mmCIF file of the N, C-alpha and C atoms, coordinates in Angstrom:
data_MODEL
# 
_entry.id   MODEL 
# 
loop_
_atom_site.group_PDB 
_atom_site.id 
_atom_site.type_symbol 
_atom_site.label_atom_id 
_atom_site.label_alt_id 
_atom_site.label_comp_id 
_atom_site.label_asym_id 
_atom_site.label_entity_id 
_atom_site.label_seq_id 
_atom_site.pdbx_PDB_ins_code 
_atom_site.Cartn_x 
_atom_site.Cartn_y 
_atom_site.Cartn_z 
_atom_site.occupancy 
_atom_site.B_iso_or_equiv 
_atom_site.pdbx_formal_charge 
_atom_site.auth_seq_id 
_atom_site.auth_comp_id 
_atom_site.auth_asym_id 
_atom_site.auth_atom_id 
_atom_site.pdbx_PDB_model_num 
ATOM 1   N N  . MET A 1 1  ? 0.844   -1.046 -0.197 1.00 0.00 ? 1  MET A N  1 
ATOM 2   C CA . MET A 1 1  ? -0.363  0.256  0.230  1.00 0.00 ? 1  MET A CA 1 
ATOM 3   C C  . MET A 1 1  ? 1.564   0.906  0.253  1.00 0.00 ? 1  MET A C  1 
ATOM 4   N N  . ALA A 1 2  ? 1.957   0.836  -0.589 1.00 0.00 ? 2  ALA A N  1 
ATOM 5   C CA . ALA A 1 2  ? 2.916   2.487  -0.726 1.00 0.00 ? 2  ALA A CA 1 
ATOM 6   C C  . ALA A 1 2  ? 2.601   2.871  -1.524 1.00 0.00 ? 2  ALA A C  1 
ATOM 7   N N  . THR A 1 3  ? 2.729   4.399  -1.124 1.00 0.00 ? 3  THR A N  1 
ATOM 8   C CA . THR A 1 3  ? 2.329   5.277  -2.269 1.00 0.00 ? 3  THR A CA 1 
ATOM 9   C C  . THR A 1 3  ? 3.904   6.435  -2.339 1.00 0.00 ? 3  THR A C  1 
ATOM 10  N N  . SER A 1 4  ? 4.058   7.551  -3.570 1.00 0.00 ? 4  SER A N  1 
ATOM 11  C CA . SER A 1 4  ? 5.073   7.967  -4.110 1.00 0.00 ? 4  SER A CA 1 
ATOM 12  C C  . SER A 1 4  ? 5.025   8.770  -2.991 1.00 0.00 ? 4  SER A C  1 
ATOM 13  N N  . ASP A 1 5  ? 4.743   9.518  -2.107 1.00 0.00 ? 5  ASP A N  1 
ATOM 14  C CA . ASP A 1 5  ? 4.475   10.996 -0.357 1.00 0.00 ? 5  ASP A CA 1 
ATOM 15  C C  . ASP A 1 5  ? 4.705   10.077 0.275  1.00 0.00 ? 5  ASP A C  1 
ATOM 16  N N  . PRO A 1 6  ? 6.088   9.896  0.663  1.00 0.00 ? 6  PRO A N  1 
ATOM 17  C CA . PRO A 1 6  ? 6.607   9.662  1.771  1.00 0.00 ? 6  PRO A CA 1 
ATOM 18  C C  . PRO A 1 6  ? 5.500   10.769 3.412  1.00 0.00 ? 6  PRO A C  1 
ATOM 19  N N  . ARG A 1 7  ? 4.423   12.223 3.136  1.00 0.00 ? 7  ARG A N  1 
ATOM 20  C CA . ARG A 1 7  ? 3.686   12.503 3.936  1.00 0.00 ? 7  ARG A CA 1 
ATOM 21  C C  . ARG A 1 7  ? 2.455   11.198 3.783  1.00 0.00 ? 7  ARG A C  1 
ATOM 22  N N  . ASP A 1 8  ? 2.588   10.794 2.328  1.00 0.00 ? 8  ASP A N  1 
ATOM 23  C CA . ASP A 1 8  ? 0.522   10.074 2.776  1.00 0.00 ? 8  ASP A CA 1 
ATOM 24  C C  . ASP A 1 8  ? 0.963   8.316  2.768  1.00 0.00 ? 8  ASP A C  1 
ATOM 25  N N  . ASP A 1 9  ? 2.173   7.972  3.029  1.00 0.00 ? 9  ASP A N  1 
ATOM 26  C CA . ASP A 1 9  ? 2.782   6.907  3.419  1.00 0.00 ? 9  ASP A CA 1 
ATOM 27  C C  . ASP A 1 9  ? 2.714   6.862  5.596  1.00 0.00 ? 9  ASP A C  1 
ATOM 28  N N  . SER A 1 10 ? 3.507   8.602  5.715  1.00 0.00 ? 10 SER A N  1 
ATOM 29  C CA . SER A 1 10 ? 2.613   8.301  6.840  1.00 0.00 ? 10 SER A CA 1 
ATOM 30  C C  . SER A 1 10 ? 0.781   8.956  7.336  1.00 0.00 ? 10 SER A C  1 
ATOM 31  N N  . ALA A 1 11 ? 0.503   9.657  6.793  1.00 0.00 ? 11 ALA A N  1 
ATOM 32  C CA . ALA A 1 11 ? -0.565  9.642  6.795  1.00 0.00 ? 11 ALA A CA 1 
ATOM 33  C C  . ALA A 1 11 ? -1.843  8.180  6.863  1.00 0.00 ? 11 ALA A C  1 
ATOM 34  N N  . LEU A 1 12 ? -1.198  6.722  6.184  1.00 0.00 ? 12 LEU A N  1 
ATOM 35  C CA . LEU A 1 12 ? -1.690  5.283  5.718  1.00 0.00 ? 12 LEU A CA 1 
ATOM 36  C C  . LEU A 1 12 ? -0.691  5.131  6.816  1.00 0.00 ? 12 LEU A C  1 
ATOM 37  N N  . GLN A 1 13 ? 0.156   4.673  7.911  1.00 0.00 ? 13 GLN A N  1 
ATOM 38  C CA . GLN A 1 13 ? 0.031   4.192  8.623  1.00 0.00 ? 13 GLN A CA 1 
ATOM 39  C C  . GLN A 1 13 ? 0.080   4.681  9.701  1.00 0.00 ? 13 GLN A C  1 
ATOM 40  N N  . TYR A 1 14 ? -0.444  5.642  10.078 1.00 0.00 ? 14 TYR A N  1 
ATOM 41  C CA . TYR A 1 14 ? -1.137  6.750  11.445 1.00 0.00 ? 14 TYR A CA 1 
ATOM 42  C C  . TYR A 1 14 ? -2.760  5.482  10.730 1.00 0.00 ? 14 TYR A C  1 
ATOM 43  N N  . ALA A 1 15 ? -2.924  5.847  9.987  1.00 0.00 ? 15 ALA A N  1 
ATOM 44  C CA . ALA A 1 15 ? -5.048  6.000  9.726  1.00 0.00 ? 15 ALA A CA 1 
ATOM 45  C C  . ALA A 1 15 ? -5.373  4.445  9.997  1.00 0.00 ? 15 ALA A C  1 
ATOM 46  N N  . LEU A 1 16 ? -4.083  2.837  9.953  1.00 0.00 ? 16 LEU A N  1 
ATOM 47  C CA . LEU A 1 16 ? -4.086  1.820  10.264 1.00 0.00 ? 16 LEU A CA 1 
ATOM 48  C C  . LEU A 1 16 ? -4.195  1.332  11.790 1.00 0.00 ? 16 LEU A C  1 
ATOM 49  N N  . GLU A 1 17 ? -2.480  2.287  11.859 1.00 0.00 ? 17 GLU A N  1 
ATOM 50  C CA . GLU A 1 17 ? -2.721  2.009  13.805 1.00 0.00 ? 17 GLU A CA 1 
ATOM 51  C C  . GLU A 1 17 ? -4.121  2.413  14.643 1.00 0.00 ? 17 GLU A C  1 
ATOM 52  N N  . GLU A 1 18 ? -5.204  3.477  14.010 1.00 0.00 ? 18 GLU A N  1 
ATOM 53  C CA . GLU A 1 18 ? -5.680  3.891  14.444 1.00 0.00 ? 18 GLU A CA 1 
ATOM 54  C C  . GLU A 1 18 ? -7.336  3.022  14.324 1.00 0.00 ? 18 GLU A C  1 
ATOM 55  N N  . LEU A 1 19 ? -7.077  2.771  12.576 1.00 0.00 ? 19 LEU A N  1 
ATOM 56  C CA . LEU A 1 19 ? -8.335  1.713  12.655 1.00 0.00 ? 19 LEU A CA 1 
ATOM 57  C C  . LEU A 1 19 ? -7.355  -0.080 13.317 1.00 0.00 ? 19 LEU A C  1 
ATOM 58  N N  . GLU A 1 20 ? -6.638  -0.149 13.962 1.00 0.00 ? 20 GLU A N  1 
ATOM 59  C CA . GLU A 1 20 ? -5.914  -0.984 14.886 1.00 0.00 ? 20 GLU A CA 1 
ATOM 60  C C  . GLU A 1 20 ? -6.596  -0.768 15.503 1.00 0.00 ? 20 GLU A C  1 
ATOM 61  N N  . HIS A 1 21 ? -6.507  0.315  16.366 1.00 0.00 ? 21 HIS A N  1 
ATOM 62  C CA . HIS A 1 21 ? -6.740  0.424  17.420 1.00 0.00 ? 21 HIS A CA 1 
ATOM 63  C C  . HIS A 1 21 ? -8.729  0.669  18.035 1.00 0.00 ? 21 HIS A C  1 
ATOM 64  N N  . MET A 1 22 ? -8.765  0.833  17.398 1.00 0.00 ? 22 MET A N  1 
ATOM 65  C CA . MET A 1 22 ? -10.395 0.686  17.585 1.00 0.00 ? 22 MET A CA 1 
ATOM 66  C C  . MET A 1 22 ? -10.827 -0.345 17.079 1.00 0.00 ? 22 MET A C  1 
ATOM 67  N N  . VAL A 1 23 ? -10.527 -1.403 16.674 1.00 0.00 ? 23 VAL A N  1 
ATOM 68  C CA . VAL A 1 23 ? -10.713 -2.902 16.297 1.00 0.00 ? 23 VAL A CA 1 
ATOM 69  C C  . VAL A 1 23 ? -10.810 -2.858 17.675 1.00 0.00 ? 23 VAL A C  1 
ATOM 70  N N  . VAL A 1 24 ? -9.820  -2.924 18.481 1.00 0.00 ? 24 VAL A N  1 
ATOM 71  C CA . VAL A 1 24 ? -9.473  -3.529 19.511 1.00 0.00 ? 24 VAL A CA 1 
ATOM 72  C C  . VAL A 1 24 ? -9.579  -3.057 20.810 1.00 0.00 ? 24 VAL A C  1 
ATOM 73  N N  . ASP A 1 25 ? -10.096 -2.008 20.851 1.00 0.00 ? 25 ASP A N  1 
ATOM 74  C CA . ASP A 1 25 ? -11.054 -1.254 21.701 1.00 0.00 ? 25 ASP A CA 1 
ATOM 75  C C  . ASP A 1 25 ? -12.100 -1.192 22.220 1.00 0.00 ? 25 ASP A C  1 
ATOM 76  N N  . ASN A 1 26 ? -12.445 -1.378 20.836 1.00 0.00 ? 26 ASN A N  1 
ATOM 77  C CA . ASN A 1 26 ? -14.555 -1.106 21.341 1.00 0.00 ? 26 ASN A CA 1 
ATOM 78  C C  . ASN A 1 26 ? -14.913 -2.740 20.576 1.00 0.00 ? 26 ASN A C  1 
ATOM 79  N N  . GLY A 1 27 ? -14.002 -4.276 20.498 1.00 0.00 ? 27 GLY A N  1 
ATOM 80  C CA . GLY A 1 27 ? -14.590 -5.096 20.243 1.00 0.00 ? 27 GLY A CA 1 
ATOM 81  C C  . GLY A 1 27 ? -15.677 -4.978 17.762 1.00 0.00 ? 27 GLY A C  1 
ATOM 82  N N  . LEU A 1 28 ? -15.029 -4.345 18.361 1.00 0.00 ? 28 LEU A N  1 
ATOM 83  C CA . LEU A 1 28 ? -15.679 -4.043 16.849 1.00 0.00 ? 28 LEU A CA 1 
ATOM 84  C C  . LEU A 1 28 ? -15.711 -5.856 16.007 1.00 0.00 ? 28 LEU A C  1 
ATOM 85  N N  . ALA A 1 29 ? -16.057 -6.270 14.611 1.00 0.00 ? 29 ALA A N  1 
ATOM 86  C CA . ALA A 1 29 ? -15.560 -7.716 14.412 1.00 0.00 ? 29 ALA A CA 1 
ATOM 87  C C  . ALA A 1 29 ? -14.368 -7.206 13.173 1.00 0.00 ? 29 ALA A C  1 
ATOM 88  N N  . ARG A 1 30 ? -13.516 -7.727 13.356 1.00 0.00 ? 30 ARG A N  1 
ATOM 89  C CA . ARG A 1 30 ? -12.912 -7.551 11.629 1.00 0.00 ? 30 ARG A CA 1 
ATOM 90  C C  . ARG A 1 30 ? -12.914 -7.709 10.283 1.00 0.00 ? 30 ARG A C  1 
ATOM 91  N N  . SER A 1 31 ? -14.108 -8.612 10.643 1.00 0.00 ? 31 SER A N  1 
ATOM 92  C CA . SER A 1 31 ? -14.768 -8.869 8.915  1.00 0.00 ? 31 SER A CA 1 
ATOM 93  C C  . SER A 1 31 ? -16.234 -7.890 8.682  1.00 0.00 ? 31 SER A C  1 
ATOM 94  N N  . GLU A 1 32 ? -16.121 -7.098 9.625  1.00 0.00 ? 32 GLU A N  1 
ATOM 95  C CA . GLU A 1 32 ? -16.666 -5.894 9.304  1.00 0.00 ? 32 GLU A CA 1 
ATOM 96  C C  . GLU A 1 32 ? -15.840 -4.717 8.655  1.00 0.00 ? 32 GLU A C  1 
ATOM 97  N N  . ILE A 1 33 ? -14.826 -4.546 9.510  1.00 0.00 ? 33 ILE A N  1 
ATOM 98  C CA . ILE A 1 33 ? -13.880 -3.856 9.435  1.00 0.00 ? 33 ILE A CA 1 
ATOM 99  C C  . ILE A 1 33 ? -13.786 -3.671 7.657  1.00 0.00 ? 33 ILE A C  1 
ATOM 100 N N  . MET A 1 34 ? -13.521 -5.339 7.406  1.00 0.00 ? 34 MET A N  1 
ATOM 101 C CA . MET A 1 34 ? -12.094 -5.804 5.909  1.00 0.00 ? 34 MET A CA 1 
ATOM 102 C C  . MET A 1 34 ? -13.749 -5.837 4.954  1.00 0.00 ? 34 MET A C  1 
ATOM 103 N N  . ALA A 1 35 ? -14.342 -5.589 5.052  1.00 0.00 ? 35 ALA A N  1 
ATOM 104 C CA . ALA A 1 35 ? -16.278 -5.575 4.407  1.00 0.00 ? 35 ALA A CA 1 
ATOM 105 C C  . ALA A 1 35 ? -16.086 -4.322 4.194  1.00 0.00 ? 35 ALA A C  1 
ATOM 106 N N  . LEU A 1 36 ? -16.121 -3.049 5.362  1.00 0.00 ? 36 LEU A N  1 
ATOM 107 C CA . LEU A 1 36 ? -15.894 -1.739 4.665  1.00 0.00 ? 36 LEU A CA 1 
ATOM 108 C C  . LEU A 1 36 ? -15.093 -1.217 4.127  1.00 0.00 ? 36 LEU A C  1 
ATOM 109 N N  . LEU A 1 37 ? -13.538 -1.928 4.194  1.00 0.00 ? 37 LEU A N  1 
ATOM 110 C CA . LEU A 1 37 ? -12.855 -1.781 3.619  1.00 0.00 ? 37 LEU A CA 1 
ATOM 111 C C  . LEU A 1 37 ? -13.257 -1.939 1.599  1.00 0.00 ? 37 LEU A C  1 
ATOM 112 N N  . GLU A 1 38 ? -12.783 -2.943 2.011  1.00 0.00 ? 38 GLU A N  1 
ATOM 113 C CA . GLU A 1 38 ? -13.779 -3.150 0.425  1.00 0.00 ? 38 GLU A CA 1 
ATOM 114 C C  . GLU A 1 38 ? -14.169 -2.526 0.061  1.00 0.00 ? 38 GLU A C  1 
ATOM 115 N N  . VAL A 1 39 ? -15.072 -1.725 -0.036 1.00 0.00 ? 39 VAL A N  1 
ATOM 116 C CA . VAL A 1 39 ? -15.994 -0.380 -0.678 1.00 0.00 ? 39 VAL A CA 1 
ATOM 117 C C  . VAL A 1 39 ? -15.207 1.089  -0.593 1.00 0.00 ? 39 VAL A C  1 
ATOM 118 N N  . MET A 1 40 ? -14.491 1.121  0.907  1.00 0.00 ? 40 MET A N  1 
ATOM 119 C CA . MET A 1 40 ? -15.278 2.335  1.391  1.00 0.00 ? 40 MET A CA 1 
ATOM 120 C C  . MET A 1 40 ? -12.978 2.793  0.875  1.00 0.00 ? 40 MET A C  1 
ATOM 121 N N  . ASN A 1 41 ? -12.231 3.970  0.883  1.00 0.00 ? 41 ASN A N  1 
ATOM 122 C CA . ASN A 1 41 ? -10.777 3.807  1.767  1.00 0.00 ? 41 ASN A CA 1 
ATOM 123 C C  . ASN A 1 41 ? -10.863 4.032  2.926  1.00 0.00 ? 41 ASN A C  1 
ATOM 124 N N  . ILE A 1 42 ? -9.826  3.643  3.750  1.00 0.00 ? 42 ILE A N  1 
ATOM 125 C CA . ILE A 1 42 ? -9.522  3.936  4.742  1.00 0.00 ? 42 ILE A CA 1 
ATOM 126 C C  . ILE A 1 42 ? -10.229 5.273  5.423  1.00 0.00 ? 42 ILE A C  1 
ATOM 127 N N  . TYR A 1 43 ? -9.569  6.087  5.116  1.00 0.00 ? 43 TYR A N  1 
ATOM 128 C CA . TYR A 1 43 ? -10.468 7.395  5.445  1.00 0.00 ? 43 TYR A CA 1 
ATOM 129 C C  . TYR A 1 43 ? -11.144 7.619  5.995  1.00 0.00 ? 43 TYR A C  1 
ATOM 130 N N  . GLU A 1 44 ? -11.840 7.015  5.511  1.00 0.00 ? 44 GLU A N  1 
ATOM 131 C CA . GLU A 1 44 ? -13.435 6.901  4.964  1.00 0.00 ? 44 GLU A CA 1 
ATOM 132 C C  . GLU A 1 44 ? -13.927 5.971  6.099  1.00 0.00 ? 44 GLU A C  1 
ATOM 133 N N  . VAL A 1 45 ? -13.657 4.971  6.628  1.00 0.00 ? 45 VAL A N  1 
ATOM 134 C CA . VAL A 1 45 ? -13.747 3.677  7.202  1.00 0.00 ? 45 VAL A CA 1 
ATOM 135 C C  . VAL A 1 45 ? -13.563 4.831  8.769  1.00 0.00 ? 45 VAL A C  1 
ATOM 136 N N  . LEU A 1 46 ? -12.575 4.763  8.820  1.00 0.00 ? 46 LEU A N  1 
ATOM 137 C CA . LEU A 1 46 ? -12.215 5.797  9.913  1.00 0.00 ? 46 LEU A CA 1 
ATOM 138 C C  . LEU A 1 46 ? -13.166 6.885  10.583 1.00 0.00 ? 46 LEU A C  1 
ATOM 139 N N  . ASP A 1 47 ? -13.119 7.346  9.496  1.00 0.00 ? 47 ASP A N  1 
ATOM 140 C CA . ASP A 1 47 ? -15.315 8.269  9.910  1.00 0.00 ? 47 ASP A CA 1 
ATOM 141 C C  . ASP A 1 47 ? -15.679 8.007  10.630 1.00 0.00 ? 47 ASP A C  1 
ATOM 142 N N  . TYR A 1 48 ? -16.449 7.029  9.227  1.00 0.00 ? 48 TYR A N  1 
ATOM 143 C CA . TYR A 1 48 ? -17.494 6.157  9.663  1.00 0.00 ? 48 TYR A CA 1 
ATOM 144 C C  . TYR A 1 48 ? -17.639 5.018  10.838 1.00 0.00 ? 48 TYR A C  1 
ATOM 145 N N  . LEU A 1 49 ? -16.987 4.785  11.908 1.00 0.00 ? 49 LEU A N  1 
ATOM 146 C CA . LEU A 1 49 ? -15.782 4.080  12.715 1.00 0.00 ? 49 LEU A CA 1 
ATOM 147 C C  . LEU A 1 49 ? -15.935 4.587  14.131 1.00 0.00 ? 49 LEU A C  1 
ATOM 148 N N  . ASP A 1 50 ? -15.760 5.665  13.708 1.00 0.00 ? 50 ASP A N  1 
ATOM 149 C CA . ASP A 1 50 ? -15.413 6.934  14.381 1.00 0.00 ? 50 ASP A CA 1 
ATOM 150 C C  . ASP A 1 50 ? -16.947 7.471  14.810 1.00 0.00 ? 50 ASP A C  1 
ATOM 151 N N  . ALA A 1 51 ? -17.788 7.768  13.977 1.00 0.00 ? 51 ALA A N  1 
ATOM 152 C CA . ALA A 1 51 ? -19.011 8.072  14.111 1.00 0.00 ? 51 ALA A CA 1 
ATOM 153 C C  . ALA A 1 51 ? -19.328 6.695  14.932 1.00 0.00 ? 51 ALA A C  1 
ATOM 154 N N  . LYS A 1 52 ? -19.478 6.000  14.933 1.00 0.00 ? 52 LYS A N  1 
ATOM 155 C CA . LYS A 1 52 ? -20.445 4.799  14.872 1.00 0.00 ? 52 LYS A CA 1 
ATOM 156 C C  . LYS A 1 52 ? -20.405 4.163  16.787 1.00 0.00 ? 52 LYS A C  1 
ATOM 157 N N  . ILE A 1 53 ? -18.913 4.931  16.929 1.00 0.00 ? 53 ILE A N  1 
ATOM 158 C CA . ILE A 1 53 ? -18.223 4.514  18.095 1.00 0.00 ? 53 ILE A CA 1 
ATOM 159 C C  . ILE A 1 53 ? -18.614 5.588  19.464 1.00 0.00 ? 53 ILE A C  1 
ATOM 160 N N  . ALA A 1 54 ? -18.635 6.566  18.611 1.00 0.00 ? 54 ALA A N  1 
ATOM 161 C CA . ALA A 1 54 ? -19.515 8.246  19.225 1.00 0.00 ? 54 ALA A CA 1 
ATOM 162 C C  . ALA A 1 54 ? -20.839 8.071  19.773 1.00 0.00 ? 54 ALA A C  1 
ATOM 163 N N  . ASN A 1 55 ? -21.780 7.089  18.152 1.00 0.00 ? 55 ASN A N  1 
ATOM 164 C CA . ASN A 1 55 ? -23.053 7.247  19.340 1.00 0.00 ? 55 ASN A CA 1 
ATOM 165 C C  . ASN A 1 55 ? -22.931 6.288  20.270 1.00 0.00 ? 55 ASN A C  1 
ATOM 166 N N  . ARG A 1 56 ? -22.068 5.094  20.635 1.00 0.00 ? 56 ARG A N  1 
ATOM 167 C CA . ARG A 1 56 ? -22.418 3.992  21.249 1.00 0.00 ? 56 ARG A CA 1 
ATOM 168 C C  . ARG A 1 56 ? -21.872 5.140  23.335 1.00 0.00 ? 56 ARG A C  1 
ATOM 169 N N  . LEU A 1 57 ? -20.933 6.100  22.749 1.00 0.00 ? 57 LEU A N  1 
ATOM 170 C CA . LEU A 1 57 ? -20.442 6.003  24.394 1.00 0.00 ? 57 LEU A CA 1 
ATOM 171 C C  . LEU A 1 57 ? -21.625 7.348  24.900 1.00 0.00 ? 57 LEU A C  1 
ATOM 172 N N  . GLN A 1 58 ? -22.414 7.695  23.148 1.00 0.00 ? 58 GLN A N  1 
ATOM 173 C CA . GLN A 1 58 ? -23.847 8.259  24.282 1.00 0.00 ? 58 GLN A CA 1 
ATOM 174 C C  . GLN A 1 58 ? -24.616 7.790  24.873 1.00 0.00 ? 58 GLN A C  1 
# 
């Protein structure tokens, strides 16, 4: 998943780490995450999961 821009690589690495934390910390199913990644990019998935988790906490 490497890109030609080192900033993009850093952002992607950060996004992947955040996604892993969301999955582990909030008990999200990995199969759900993989299904989302098939139709959305990682940044859209992060936004979606962040909103989903925020709704759970309210």
